[in-house]
N, C-alpha and C positions, 0 to 999 in steps of 0.2 A: 299327647297321650303316652303314658308309660306302659310298655309291654312287659308282661311277665316273662322271665327268662325261660320258664318251662314251655311257654307257647311259641317262642321263637324257634325252638329246635324241633317242633312237631312237623310232620309232613302234612301237606294240604289234604283236605277231605276230598274223597272221590265223589263227585256229584252224581254219578251214574248208579251208585249203590242204592238199593231200596231202603226206605226208612220205615221204621215201625212207629206205632202210636206213641205219644208222649215225648216226641222230639228226640228220641234216642236213635243212634245209628246201629245198624246190624254189622258190626265189624268184629273181626277176629282180634284177639289180644296181640299186642305188638310182639314181633319176633315169631309169630305163627301165622304169617300172612296167608291170604287166600290164594290158592294155587292158580285159579282161573284169572284173577286180576293180574297176577304176575305175568302169566302167559300173554294176556292181551296187551299189557303195557310194553312187554319186550317186542311184540310184533312178530315173533318167529314161532310161536306156538310150542316151543320146546322147553321153556324155562331157562333159568340162569346158567347153570353149569352143565346141563344135559346135552348141549350141542357140541361140547368139546370132543374131539376125536381121541380115543384112547391111544396112548403111546405104546401100550403093551401089545406085543405080537400074540395073536391067537395061537395057542399051543396046538400042535399037530399040522399047522400049515407052514411049509417051508417058505423061505423068502424066494422071490423070483430073482432071476439074474440081475435085473435092473435094480431091485431093492438091495441085493448083496453089494453091488458096486456103490450105490448111494450110501449105505450104512458104513462101508469101508472108508469112503471118502470123508464122511462126517467124523468118524473115529480118528482118522489120520489128521484131519484139520485140528481137532481138539489136542491131539498129541503135539503137533508142531507148535501150536500156540503155547502150551504148557512148557515145551522145551525152550522156546524163545524166552519166556518169562524166567525160567529157572536159570539159564545161563546169563541173562542180562542182570538179574538182581542177586546173583549168588554172592558176590563180594560186598554188596552194599549192605545187606542186613544179616544180623545174627539172630539166633534163637528161633522163636515160634514161626516167624514169617518164612524163614529159609526152610524149616522143616515142612511147612505146608507146601511150599513150592516143590520141594523134593518129592513129597508124597504124591502130589498131582502129576508130576513128571513121570515117575515110575508107575503110577496107577494107570495112566492112559496107555503106556506101552504094553502093560499087562492086559488091558482090555483089548487092544489090537491083536495081541497074540492069541488070547482066548477065542476071539471072534474067528480068526483064521483056522484054529484047531477044530472048531465045532462045525465048519462047513462040510457039506457032503461033496462027493466028487464032482457032480455037475456044477455046484455053486463055486467050487475051487477053480474049475475050468473057466467059468464065466469071469471070475475075478482075475485070473491070469491073462485072459484075452484082453481085458481092459488095461491092466497094469503094464503088461509087456507087449503092447500093440505097436510101440514105436520101434523102428529099426535102429540097430546100433550105428553110431557114427563112425564109419571106417575110412573117412576121407584121408587122414594122415597116413595110415598104414597102406591104403590103396595107392596113394601117390608115390610111395617109397618102396613099393613091392615087398612089404613086410607081411608076415603072417598075421591074420586077424586075432588069433589066440596067442597070448604070451606064453613063453616057455615056463614050465613049473619051476619054482624057486624053492630050494631046500630051506626049511625053517628050523632045523635042529643042527647042532654041531658048532664048530668054531668058524668064524667068518673074518676075512680080511676087511679092514675098514676101507671103504672106497674113497674116502676123502684124504687119506695120507699120501703125500707126494713121494716120489722116489728119493729125493734129497732127505726127507725125514726118515725114510726107511734106512738109509745109509748111516744117518746120525744115531739111530737107535742101535744099530749093530756096532758102531765105533765106540759108543759110550755104554755098552751093555754091562761092563764090569765096574763102572764108576759108581761108587756108593757114598761119595762125599756130599756133605750138606752144602748147599749154596749159601754164601754169606756175602755181605756188602750191600751198598745202596744202589739205587738206580743210576746215580751219577757215576759210580764206579763202573757200572756195566757200560754206560755210554762211552766213558774214557777208554775202556777195553776195546769196544767195537771200533772206535776212532783210530786206535793204534794198529789195527789189522788192515 
C-alpha cells in the first residue's frame, strides 16, 4: 500500500472527540488547537508554556539576603567562565571571535558592578557577610611575630631597583662618564674576559 506523503505527517485523530453527522470531525484548524485537549494531553492542566517560572523579578519586591548571595554567585560564575575563555583564546583567534570574547568578558564584570551598586544597605551587608566570612590566613605572620597588616608603600616618586646588586651599583658609578659605543664580537669579549 502506498501512503500519501501528506497523510504521513498528520497527527493521529483523537478518538475521544465528539463526531458530528456525515462522518466529519469537530476539530479546530491546525495551528489553532483546542486549549482543553492540550491541557489534558500534557497532564498538568496548565498548558505548554504557562508552567514556566518567570525569570523577571517582581518590581517593588527587594531580593532576600539568600537571593542576593545566589544572584551574586551566578553573576560571578558567568564572569569567571567568560574570563577563562577570553584569556585562553585571546592569542588563538583574530577578528569577530576575539571581539565577542572581549565583549562578554567586560560585559559580565559590568553586570557584577551594577548589581553591587544597586543593592540597599541590608543587602550589601548580607553579601559582605557571605563573601568575607572566611578569616584571613595569618599563619606565616603569626609564626614569625610579624604585624598582620603590611606597612604602607609609597607609590609615587623615584625608587631604587631592589634587584640591583652592590657590585652593579659600583660599576654604574665607575662607568658613569663612559659614553663610548661598545664594538667587537662575542669572541672578542670572551678573549678579553679570559685575559683578566
